[in-house]
MARRO-946721 format. One record per residue (C-alpha): x, y, z. Coordinates in steps of 0.05 Angstrom, whole numbers, padded with zeros to 5 digits, always signed. Example, Ala and Ser with C-alpha at 12.3 -4.5 7.8 and 13.67 -1.06 7.14 Angstrom:
# MARRO-946721
+00246-00090+00156 +00273-00021+00143 
***
This chain:
# MARRO-946721
+00134-00681-00464 +00197-00698-00511 +00219-00651-00567 +00199-00697-00619 +00124-00707-00591 +00122-00630-00581 +00135-00617-00653 +00086-00671-00677 +00029-00649-00631 +00037-00573-00657 +00038-00601-00726 -00027-00637-00719 -00056-00574-00685 -00038-00531-00740 -00067-00576-00790 -00134-00575-00750 -00137-00500-00746 -00125-00495-00817 -00190-00528-00834 -00226-00477-00797 -00208-00419-00857 -00232-00352-00858 -00301-00334-00843 -00304-00285-00904 -00293-00340-00954 -00248-00334-01013 -00194-00277-00997 -00201-00219-01050 -00141-00201-01089 -00083-00237-01122 -00042-00289-01083 +00030-00269-01072 +00076-00313-01116 +00122-00321-01060 +00114-00335-00985 +00177-00338-00941 +00174-00360-00866 +00218-00347-00807 +00267-00393-00780 +00258-00362-00714 +00192-00330-00693 +00187-00282-00634 +00116-00268-00614 +00101-00209-00570 +00023-00225-00563 -00008-00287-00518 -00034-00320-00588 +00000-00338-00645 -00025-00319-00715 -00004-00347-00783 +00017-00275-00802 +00072-00288-00743 +00107-00342-00779 +00113-00300-00844 +00179-00263-00860 +00165-00193-00884 +00089-00204-00871 +00075-00129-00886 +00097-00139-00957 +00036-00183-00974 -00024-00160-01002 -00064-00125-00953 -00122-00170-00964 -00078-00235-00953 -00038-00200-00891 -00104-00195-00863 -00128-00260-00871 -00068-00292-00844 -00071-00247-00782 -00142-00272-00771 -00119-00347-00765 -00099-00359-00694 -00048-00421-00689 -00055-00423-00609 -00023-00397-00550 +00046-00366-00548 +00090-00412-00512 +00109-00396-00438 +00164-00350-00428 +00233-00380-00427 +00210-00440-00467 +00203-00459-00546 +00156-00491-00590 +00175-00520-00661 +00137-00531-00726 +00171-00582-00778 +00170-00557-00850 +00130-00615-00875 +00077-00606-00829 +00076-00535-00846 +00076-00539-00920 +00020-00587-00920 -00021-00541-00878 -00001-00484-00930 -00020-00525-00991 -00092-00541-00960 -00100-00464-00939 -00083-00438-01009 -00131-00493-01042 -00186-00473-00998 -00176-00401-01028 -00179-00424-01095 -00110-00420-01113 -00062-00469-01140 -00006-00486-01091 +00043-00491-01150 +00033-00422-01172 +00061-00397-01102 +00131-00412-01079 +00137-00434-01006 +00203-00419-00973 +00214-00446-00904 +00268-00476-00862 +00269-00545-00835 +00243-00527-00772 +00210-00458-00745 +00225-00444-00670 +00172-00403-00640 +00185-00367-00574 +00152-00310-00530 +00195-00245-00543 +00224-00222-00479 +00263-00168-00445 +00315-00169-00392 +00308-00118-00334 +00375-00098-00320 +00405-00093-00245 +00409-00012-00254 +00341-00016-00266 +00321-00056-00207 +00369-00013-00159 +00336+00054-00185 +00268+00025-00175 +00283+00010-00099 +00323+00068-00087 +00267+00116-00113 +00209+00079-00073 +00251+00089-00011 +00265+00158-00020 +00192+00173-00029 +00164+00135+00025 +00211+00142+00082 +00200+00190+00134 +00268+00216+00139 +00304+00274+00109 +00335+00255+00045 +00400+00290+00061 +00410+00244+00120 +00394+00178+00085 +00444+00125+00057 +00410+00068+00019 +00461+00012+00004 +00467-00069-00002 +00406-00073-00052 +00397-00145-00069 +00340-00177-00106 +00322-00251-00126 +00350-00254-00197 +00344-00209-00260 +00273-00218-00285 +00260-00238-00358 +00198-00207-00379 +00151-00208-00435 +00168-00154-00486 +00121-00097-00492 +00097-00035-00453 +00113-00057-00379 +00094-00022-00316 +00112-00036-00243 +00082-00021-00173 +00127-00028-00107 +00095-00056-00043 +00131-00051+00028 +00115-00096+00087 +00060-00066+00133 +00085-00021+00180 +00153-00016+00144 +00200+00035+00182 +00246+00046+00122 +00304+00034+00170 +00355-00020+00176 +00334-00080+00131 +00279-00060+00086 +00240-00113+00051 +00201-00100-00015 +00160-00135-00068 +00165-00107-00144 +00103-00123-00184 +00111-00122-00261 +00050-00113-00304 +00042-00120-00380 -00018-00079-00406 -00052-00085-00337 -00036-00161-00326 +00013-00186-00274 +00071-00219-00307 +00123-00226-00247 +00140-00209-00175 +00206-00195-00157 +00231-00195-00079 +00280-00147-00066 +00315-00115-00002 +00358-00056+00017 +00393-00031+00079 +00378+00038+00101 +00419+00081+00150 +00413+00153+00176 +00471+00198+00193 +00438+00242+00246 +00451+00288+00308 +00433+00240+00370 +00441+00266+00446 +00487+00229+00487 +00511+00230+00562 +00560+00286+00580 +00579+00252+00641 +00555+00191+00677 +00487+00197+00700 +00443+00154+00753 +00376+00132+00751 +00328+00179+00782 +00366+00241+00767 +00330+00298+00727 +00368+00317+00664 +00395+00386+00660 +00420+00414+00595 +00491+00409+00614 +00485+00335+00620 +00477+00319+00553 +00510+00337+00485 +00493+00319+00413 +00543+00274+00369 +00529+00247+00301 +00521+00176+00300 +00498+00121+00245 +00423+00097+00257 +00400+00024+00232 +00360+00000+00287 +00285+00020+00278 +00268-00003+00346 +00311+00050+00378 +00275+00118+00401 +00337+00159+00402 +00334+00228+00433 +00342+00284+00375 +00318+00348+00408 +00344+00371+00477 +00278+00390+00495 +00252+00318+00491 +00303+00302+00552 +00312+00363+00596 +00269+00364+00655 +00257+00288+00651 +00276+00233+00697 +00325+00181+00682 +00303+00107+00692 +00367+00073+00680 +00436+00087+00692 +00475+00119+00630 +00551+00120+00621 +00587+00175+00594 +00583+00184+00517 +00522+00132+00513 +00462+00153+00472 +00401+00176+00508 +00333+00137+00488 +00269+00159+00498 +00251+00092+00533 +00300+00109+00584 +00265+00178+00603 +00206+00192+00646 +00171+00247+00675 +00199+00276+00739 +00163+00249+00801 +00124+00303+00835 +00094+00253+00894 +00130+00202+00928 +00103+00139+00963 +00088+00157+01036 +00080+00235+01022 +00028+00273+01053 -00015+00308+00998 -00078+00344+00991 -00138+00310+00958 -00185+00357+00922 -00252+00321+00912 -00288+00350+00856 -00361+00329+00838 -00414+00371+00803 -00426+00443+00837 -00379+00414+00896 -00306+00421+00918 -00278+00385+00978 -00207+00376+01008 -00177+00328+01057 -00112+00304+01079 -00081+00240+01049 -00025+00200+01041 +00007+00173+00976 +00011+00096+00970 +00047+00100+00902 +00092+00146+00870 +00076+00191+00804 +00088+00247+00758 +00040+00299+00731 -00020+00270+00699 -00007+00200+00732 -00062+00167+00769 -00039+00139+00833 -00075+00106+00899 -00079+00154+00959 -00106+00139+01028 -00155+00190+01056 -00126+00206+01133 -00193+00220+01159 -00231+00164+01136 -00176+00119+01118 -00208+00101+01052 -00163+00086+00994 -00184+00131+00930 -00150+00141+00864 -00131+00208+00837 -00097+00245+00786 -00027+00281+00808 -00033+00356+00794 +00030+00378+00827 +00075+00362+00885 +00022+00375+00932 -00044+00359+00903 -00084+00302+00878 -00145+00310+00843 -00204+00262+00857 -00263+00266+00808 -00331+00231+00823 
***
């Protein structure tokens, strides 16, 4: 719709609204001798009233102010857009309105610009506010020690223009967010409980943390001893890594891969030490309600404590599955 057409349509609508009048009839009290209208009207509510157009509306007699506030002219323009009213349309409307209240239009001076511009009052959220929102949310929800965290490279999809008024916000993270590395957030802004804008934001979170590294070249299958590892501080940004932060997480465990000297330990590289190797002769303990039997067996698989492996009973040549208790014993429960 072109600008001229928008002006004409709004003028027609205002004329139609004016014919509705006030449900209370003639307004009591003396009509003001002058009514001044704004050149630029910024509306904070979702609906425009006649009182919004009047400059210094609060100086009007209370009865007339209430009357003007009761006359709704239509919805406020969407944020970032404007609507216009030509003075000839507004003047004709006001003359009709005053006459409907028994007022001689010649007794009231109507002062108005050639054109009124109507727009939604807005507020611009500053970059610092967005950064503070993102930082606060990550610090409150990340499982890491705040002293070890660094939040940087905060980005967002433009500074939002929001309706003026009492605004609140709610931050939402992706399901299963680790708050490490690249973190994506959605910031929802609300005006009086109604969502008015969603802003996409992102940040990068890094940890400075002590991680255990190989103190010497370590071979696959080695059992980690205390002097095989040493702690070094590194920056962590990869949420998929499961680094070893405590010596107890590694000492006594078996390496399932080779590690070079100075390479960080990952929990995925560690396993329980093997207690039973394939081909080893073990004692099979059969446990049934009220009965406990033993037999000699041979392991068909290797395993650590608590692992379930296949064993062949050397007496019956039958293969059974049992749980490793120690280096010599496998439990079979029936």
